[in-house]
LOMI-603862 format. One record per residue (C-alpha): residue number from 1; residue in three letters; x, y, z. Coordinates in Angstrom, 2 decimals, m for minus. Last residue first. Example, Ala and Ser with C-alpha at 12.3 -4.5 7.8 and 13.67 -1.06 7.14 Angstrom:
2
(2, 'ser', (13.67, m1.06, 7.14))
(1, 'ala', (12.30, m4.50, 7.80))
This chain:
304
(304, 'asp', (m16.67, 48.31, 5.43))
(303, 'gly', (m19.43, 50.95, 5.50))
(302, 'lys', (m21.83, 48.96, 7.65))
(301, 'asp', (m19.51, 49.28, 10.62))
(300, 'pro', (m20.53, 46.72, 13.21))
(299, 'glu', (m22.99, 48.27, 15.65))
(298, 'gly', (m21.89, 49.85, 18.85))
(297, 'ser', (m20.92, 49.41, 22.45))
(296, 'ala', (m20.18, 45.73, 22.51))
(295, 'ala', (m16.91, 46.25, 24.31))
(294, 'arg', (m13.75, 44.87, 22.72))
(293, 'ala', (m11.24, 44.46, 25.55))
(292, 'val', (m7.64, 44.28, 24.36))
(291, 'pro', (m5.34, 42.06, 26.39))
(290, 'gln', (m2.07, 43.76, 27.33))
(289, 'asp', (1.34, 42.64, 26.04))
(288, 'phe', (0.28, 41.52, 22.55))
(287, 'ala', (3.45, 43.15, 21.18))
(286, 'ala', (5.38, 41.03, 23.69))
(285, 'val', (4.19, 37.92, 21.83))
(284, 'leu', (5.67, 39.30, 18.61))
(283, 'his', (9.01, 40.06, 20.27))
(282, 'gly', (9.14, 36.59, 21.82))
(281, 'leu', (8.50, 35.06, 18.41))
(280, 'asp', (11.30, 37.15, 16.92))
(279, 'arg', (13.60, 36.10, 19.76))
(278, 'arg', (13.05, 32.40, 19.23))
(277, 'his', (13.81, 30.47, 22.42))
(276, 'ser', (10.85, 28.07, 22.26))
(275, 'gly', (10.53, 25.55, 25.09))
(274, 'ala', (7.06, 26.62, 26.19))
(273, 'asn', (5.72, 26.09, 22.66))
(272, 'trp', (3.35, 28.90, 21.74))
(271, 'val', (m0.20, 30.08, 22.46))
(270, 'ala', (m1.72, 33.54, 21.98))
(269, 'trp', (m5.18, 33.35, 23.53))
(268, 'thr', (m8.50, 34.66, 22.22))
(267, 'arg', (m11.47, 35.20, 24.53))
(266, 'arg', (m15.13, 35.39, 23.58))
(265, 'val', (m17.40, 37.03, 26.16))
(264, 'ile', (m21.09, 36.09, 26.22))
(263, 'pro', (m23.36, 37.55, 28.93))
(262, 'his', (m22.88, 41.18, 27.82))
(261, 'gly', (m25.53, 42.59, 30.21))
(260, 'val', (m28.01, 43.13, 27.39))
(259, 'leu', (m26.69, 41.58, 24.18))
(258, 'pro', (m25.41, 44.08, 21.64))
(257, 'phe', (m27.31, 44.43, 18.37))
(256, 'trp', (m26.44, 43.64, 14.75))
(255, 'thr', (m28.70, 43.98, 11.69))
(254, 'val', (m29.63, 41.92, 8.64))
(253, 'thr', (m32.00, 42.70, 5.74))
(252, 'asp', (m30.06, 45.77, 4.59))
(251, 'pro', (m26.96, 43.63, 4.03))
(250, 'leu', (m24.18, 44.08, 6.59))
(249, 'pro', (m20.68, 45.03, 5.47))
(248, 'gln', (m18.01, 42.79, 7.05))
(247, 'ser', (m15.36, 44.19, 9.40))
(246, 'trp', (m17.26, 43.51, 12.61))
(245, 'gly', (m16.87, 46.42, 15.03))
(244, 'pro', (m18.70, 44.44, 17.70))
(243, 'pro', (m18.32, 40.65, 17.62))
(242, 'ala', (m20.82, 38.24, 16.09))
(241, 'leu', (m23.31, 35.66, 17.34))
(240, 'thr', (m25.97, 33.98, 15.25))
(239, 'phe', (m29.73, 34.15, 15.11))
(238, 'ala', (m32.52, 32.20, 13.46))
(237, 'asn', (m36.18, 32.46, 12.43))
(236, 'gly', (m36.08, 35.81, 10.60))
(235, 'ala', (m35.34, 34.71, 7.02))
(234, 'ser', (m32.13, 36.76, 7.02))
(233, 'val', (m30.52, 34.71, 9.79))
(232, 'ser', (m29.02, 31.81, 7.82))
(231, 'ala', (m28.15, 33.71, 4.64))
(230, 'phe', (m26.30, 36.40, 6.59))
(229, 'lys', (m24.35, 33.90, 8.69))
(228, 'val', (m23.29, 31.83, 5.67))
(227, 'glu', (m22.15, 34.94, 3.78))
(226, 'pro', (m20.15, 36.09, 6.80))
(225, 'ile', (m18.06, 32.89, 7.04))
(224, 'leu', (m19.36, 30.41, 9.58))
(223, 'thr', (m17.38, 27.38, 8.46))
(222, 'gln', (m19.13, 24.01, 8.32))
(221, 'gly', (m16.58, 21.18, 8.22))
(220, 'glu', (m18.51, 18.92, 10.56))
(219, 'pro', (m22.20, 19.71, 10.61))
(218, 'ala', (m23.42, 22.12, 13.31))
(217, 'gln', (m24.30, 20.48, 16.61))
(216, 'pro', (m27.96, 19.90, 17.36))
(215, 'gly', (m29.99, 22.55, 19.19))
(214, 'pro', (m28.47, 25.32, 21.28))
(213, 'asp', (m31.73, 25.58, 23.28))
(212, 'val', (m31.97, 29.10, 24.71))
(211, 'gly', (m33.36, 29.37, 28.23))
(210, 'his', (m30.74, 31.78, 29.54))
(209, 'ser', (m28.73, 29.07, 31.32))
(208, 'arg', (m28.97, 27.03, 28.12))
(207, 'leu', (m27.22, 29.75, 26.09))
(206, 'ile', (m24.48, 30.10, 28.69))
(205, 'ala', (m23.87, 26.33, 28.69))
(204, 'thr', (m23.77, 26.39, 24.87))
(203, 'leu', (m20.98, 28.98, 24.97))
(202, 'glu', (m18.84, 27.23, 27.55))
(201, 'asp', (m19.18, 23.87, 25.76))
(200, 'tyr', (m18.32, 25.41, 22.38))
(199, 'trp', (m15.32, 27.24, 23.87))
(198, 'ala', (m13.99, 24.00, 25.40))
(197, 'pro', (m14.59, 21.96, 22.23))
(196, 'ser', (m13.06, 24.36, 19.66))
(195, 'gly', (m13.39, 23.12, 16.06))
(194, 'ser', (m14.82, 19.76, 17.10))
(193, 'arg', (m17.91, 21.48, 18.51))
(192, 'pro', (m19.01, 22.41, 15.00))
(191, 'phe', (m20.20, 26.03, 14.73))
(190, 'gly', (m23.46, 27.72, 15.64))
(189, 'ile', (m26.55, 29.14, 13.97))
(188, 'trp', (m28.86, 29.32, 16.97))
(187, 'thr', (m32.49, 28.71, 16.09))
(186, 'leu', (m35.03, 31.20, 17.43))
(185, 'asp', (m37.74, 30.70, 20.05))
(184, 'asn', (m35.38, 31.34, 22.96))
(183, 'leu', (m33.96, 34.57, 21.54))
(182, 'ala', (m35.58, 36.78, 24.18))
(181, 'asp', (m33.46, 34.95, 26.78))
(180, 'leu', (m30.36, 36.70, 25.41))
(179, 'arg', (m31.87, 40.11, 26.00))
(178, 'ile', (m31.46, 42.45, 23.04))
(177, 'gly', (m29.89, 45.90, 23.18))
(176, 'asp', (m29.79, 48.54, 25.89))
(175, 'ala', (m32.85, 50.57, 24.80))
(174, 'gly', (m34.77, 47.46, 23.84))
(173, 'ala', (m34.56, 45.21, 20.82))
(172, 'leu', (m36.93, 42.29, 20.25))
(171, 'glu', (m39.44, 43.47, 17.62))
(170, 'ala', (m36.94, 45.64, 15.71))
(169, 'ala', (m34.52, 42.67, 15.74))
(168, 'arg', (m37.13, 40.51, 14.02))
(167, 'glu', (m37.54, 43.03, 11.20))
(166, 'ala', (m33.77, 43.47, 10.76))
(165, 'ala', (m33.08, 39.73, 10.55))
(164, 'leu', (m30.71, 39.02, 13.37))
(163, 'leu', (m27.00, 39.15, 14.20))
(162, 'val', (m26.23, 39.08, 17.93))
(161, 'gly', (m23.57, 40.63, 20.12))
(160, 'leu', (m20.35, 39.19, 21.47))
(159, 'arg', (m18.34, 40.95, 24.12))
(158, 'glu', (m14.82, 40.42, 22.80))
(157, 'glu', (m11.74, 39.73, 24.91))
(156, 'val', (m8.30, 39.94, 23.31))
(155, 'val', (m4.69, 38.88, 23.88))
(154, 'leu', (m4.74, 36.36, 26.74))
(153, 'met', (m1.31, 34.77, 27.03))
(152, 'ala', (m0.25, 31.16, 26.68))
(151, 'asp', (2.81, 28.96, 27.21))
(150, 'phe', (2.65, 25.43, 25.91))
(149, 'glu', (3.89, 22.00, 26.98))
(148, 'arg', (2.89, 22.57, 30.58))
(147, 'gly', (m0.62, 21.17, 30.47))
(146, 'gln', (m4.03, 22.42, 29.37))
(145, 'pro', (m4.63, 24.45, 26.23))
(144, 'arg', (m6.26, 27.89, 26.56))
(143, 'glu', (m9.38, 28.30, 24.44))
(142, 'arg', (m10.36, 30.41, 21.44))
(141, 'leu', (m6.85, 30.08, 20.01))
(140, 'leu', (m4.34, 32.32, 18.30))
(139, 'gly', (m1.49, 29.92, 17.55))
(138, 'leu', (2.21, 30.58, 17.33))
(137, 'asp', (5.12, 28.57, 15.91))
(136, 'leu', (3.02, 26.17, 13.87))
(135, 'ser', (4.27, 22.96, 12.17))
(134, 'gly', (5.78, 21.67, 15.43))
(133, 'gln', (3.52, 18.64, 15.57))
(132, 'his', (2.02, 19.67, 18.90))
(131, 'leu', (1.47, 23.20, 17.57))
(130, 'glu', (m0.14, 21.63, 14.50))
(129, 'glu', (m2.62, 19.71, 16.64))
(128, 'ile', (m3.40, 22.77, 18.75))
(127, 'gln', (m3.97, 24.81, 15.59))
(126, 'ala', (m6.38, 22.24, 14.17))
(125, 'ser', (m8.37, 22.21, 17.41))
(124, 'thr', (m8.55, 26.03, 17.49))
(123, 'ser', (m9.75, 26.19, 13.90))
(122, 'leu', (m7.30, 27.29, 11.22))
(121, 'his', (m6.86, 30.37, 9.01))
(120, 'arg', (m3.21, 30.49, 7.96))
(119, 'ala', (m0.40, 33.01, 8.47))
(118, 'glu', (3.18, 32.68, 7.19))
(117, 'val', (5.30, 35.54, 8.50))
(116, 'his', (8.76, 36.14, 7.01))
(115, 'thr', (11.39, 37.20, 9.51))
(114, 'ala', (14.35, 39.02, 7.94))
(113, 'pro', (12.94, 42.45, 8.85))
(112, 'tyr', (13.04, 41.61, 12.58))
(111, 'ala', (12.40, 44.79, 14.63))
(110, 'leu', (10.47, 46.72, 11.98))
(109, 'ser', (8.64, 43.64, 10.74))
(108, 'leu', (7.69, 42.66, 14.30))
(107, 'asp', (6.12, 46.05, 15.05))
(106, 'leu', (4.11, 45.80, 11.85))
(105, 'leu', (3.11, 42.28, 12.80))
(104, 'ala', (1.80, 43.43, 16.19))
(103, 'lys', (m0.22, 46.23, 14.61))
(102, 'ser', (m1.69, 43.92, 11.96))
(101, 'leu', (m2.59, 41.22, 14.48))
(100, 'leu', (m5.01, 43.21, 16.60))
(99, 'asp', (m6.08, 45.67, 13.89))
(98, 'ala', (m8.34, 43.23, 12.06))
(97, 'pro', (m10.11, 41.87, 15.14))
(96, 'leu', (m10.03, 38.07, 14.64))
(95, 'glu', (m13.26, 37.03, 12.98))
(94, 'leu', (m11.99, 33.64, 11.73))
(93, 'pro', (m9.17, 32.06, 13.69))
(92, 'ile', (m5.42, 32.59, 13.19))
(91, 'gly', (m2.49, 30.17, 12.99))
(90, 'ile', (0.99, 31.65, 12.75))
(89, 'arg', (4.17, 30.29, 11.16))
(88, 'leu', (7.26, 32.44, 11.60))
(87, 'ser', (9.59, 31.86, 8.67))
(86, 'thr', (13.26, 32.77, 8.58))
(85, 'arg', (14.89, 34.82, 5.85))
(84, 'asn', (18.56, 34.69, 4.95))
(83, 'gly', (19.55, 37.11, 2.19))
(82, 'gly', (22.89, 37.62, 3.87))
(81, 'thr', (21.20, 39.83, 6.43))
(80, 'phe', (23.16, 42.94, 5.49))
(79, 'ala', (22.88, 42.54, 1.71))
(78, 'ala', (19.26, 41.49, 2.17))
(77, 'met', (18.62, 45.00, 3.47))
(76, 'val', (18.99, 46.43, m0.03))
(75, 'ala', (16.58, 43.90, m1.55))
(74, 'leu', (14.07, 44.52, 1.22))
(73, 'ala', (14.30, 48.27, 0.63))
(72, 'gln', (13.63, 47.77, m3.08))
(71, 'asp', (10.54, 45.72, m2.28))
(70, 'tyr', (9.33, 48.54, m0.03))
(69, 'arg', (9.94, 51.17, m2.70))
(68, 'ala', (7.95, 49.16, m5.24))
(67, 'leu', (5.23, 48.61, m2.65))
(66, 'val', (4.96, 52.33, m1.92))
(65, 'ala', (4.74, 53.21, m5.61))
(64, 'arg', (2.09, 50.57, m6.22))
(63, 'ala', (0.15, 51.84, m3.22))
(62, 'glu', (0.23, 55.42, m4.47))
(61, 'ala', (m1.18, 54.47, m7.87))
(60, 'leu', (m3.84, 52.25, m6.30))
(59, 'leu', (m4.71, 54.91, m3.72))
(58, 'thr', (m5.81, 57.29, m6.45))
(57, 'arg', (m7.78, 54.51, m8.13))
(56, 'gly', (m9.45, 53.73, m4.80))
(55, 'thr', (m10.54, 57.34, m4.36))
(54, 'glu', (m12.17, 57.21, m7.78))
(53, 'thr', (m13.71, 53.89, m6.79))
(52, 'ala', (m11.88, 50.67, m7.59))
(51, 'arg', (m13.71, 47.75, m9.12))
(50, 'val', (m15.14, 44.55, m7.67))
(49, 'gly', (m16.71, 41.40, m9.04))
(48, 'thr', (m19.68, 40.50, m11.25))
(47, 'ser', (m22.25, 40.37, m8.46))
(46, 'ser', (m21.15, 43.80, m7.31))
(45, 'arg', (m18.62, 45.40, m4.97))
(44, 'val', (m17.39, 48.97, m5.38))
(43, 'leu', (m13.97, 49.39, m3.83))
(42, 'leu', (m12.14, 52.17, m1.98))
(41, 'arg', (m14.95, 53.61, 0.14))
(40, 'gln', (m13.23, 56.20, 2.30))
(39, 'gly', (m12.30, 56.70, 5.94))
(38, 'phe', (m8.65, 56.09, 5.11))
(37, 'glu', (m8.03, 53.59, 7.92))
(36, 'arg', (m11.60, 52.30, 7.73))
(35, 'glu', (m11.12, 51.46, 4.07))
(34, 'leu', (m7.85, 49.69, 4.89))
(33, 'ala', (m9.53, 47.67, 7.64))
(32, 'gly', (m12.24, 46.60, 5.20))
(31, 'val', (m9.59, 45.51, 2.70))
(30, 'thr', (m7.91, 43.38, 5.34))
(29, 'gln', (m11.19, 41.90, 6.55))
(28, 'ser', (m12.11, 40.94, 2.98))
(27, 'leu', (m8.73, 39.27, 2.55))
(26, 'ala', (m9.18, 37.25, 5.73))
(25, 'pro', (m12.70, 36.24, 4.66))
(24, 'gln', (m11.34, 35.18, 1.22))
(23, 'ser', (m8.70, 32.90, 2.73))
(22, 'ile', (m5.02, 33.46, 2.01))
(21, 'his', (m2.68, 32.24, m0.74))
(20, 'leu', (m2.22, 35.74, m2.23))
(19, 'arg', (m3.19, 34.60, m5.73))
(18, 'arg', (m6.07, 32.50, m4.40))
(17, 'ala', (m7.33, 35.42, m2.28))
(16, 'ala', (m7.14, 37.75, m5.30))
(15, 'ala', (m9.23, 35.36, m7.39))
(14, 'ser', (m11.87, 35.13, m4.69))
(13, 'leu', (m11.88, 38.85, m3.88))
(12, 'gly', (m12.53, 40.06, m7.41))
(11, 'gly', (m11.18, 42.18, m10.25))
(10, 'glu', (m7.78, 40.46, m10.23))
(9, 'glu', (m5.80, 43.71, m10.52))
(8, 'val', (m8.06, 45.55, m8.07))
(7, 'val', (m7.92, 42.73, m5.52))
(6, 'thr', (m4.13, 42.44, m5.92))
(5, 'val', (m3.60, 46.16, m5.32))
(4, 'phe', (m5.70, 46.00, m2.14))
(3, 'ala', (m3.81, 42.97, m0.82))
(2, 'arg', (m0.49, 44.67, m1.48))
(1, 'met', (m1.79, 47.70, 0.39))
């Protein structure tokens, strides 16, 4: 709700993301999750920014009241905690299912109100480096690190589908989706191997086994935010991979389909220092107790 209020007050996602010190994709996912929660369009997006719908204006008033009460509750509870707040630093990848972390953090906030969560979007390689340096307490990684320095737990598995130009998808799609080998004459819009070497190698091996040439590696520093994916595939000669239930709205020129047989499964691991004795961290990890399987059974929600 604080994110929603900030977006309305700033009149745009970019300005709101800077004010909240989070990435724009993360903010967009948060707002999309809120719209799904209420089943209503809350914001109208345009080239000049965003504005609240009538439903959004109603929520805005309620959200401000809720946040004021929440801030008051924190002030009251500070008397019992001595005002001491500890930070729990978390690294998260792009395209993490919106409800995966939010539910766990809600549970954490109820059990440990004095713990302040600092979350940052980082690649798997960057998270591993910061875990080694001790500047992250928990990482959500696309691959499981080797060695005994870290403990790890699988938290989500996603059967990836494919984003294509709508006209090309209509040519290739069957009753069960699109066959991976049917994409062999299209260019794969991938990510730099340096961001997650083990996952990149696994993914490109699967593509090759189905006759798809992964092509050259993506340039260093390239981030596949939704806008980059849409622009890359809309011309009809390229494809990219995306999870089901994607939180981004799809333009009319782009569509999502499952891959027949679900040959590509993306796994995300919670990783932390094996020597950690933090109870709040242990509580958060326990909230991820069972891995969540995200089956590619439907199209990403175009209403988000």
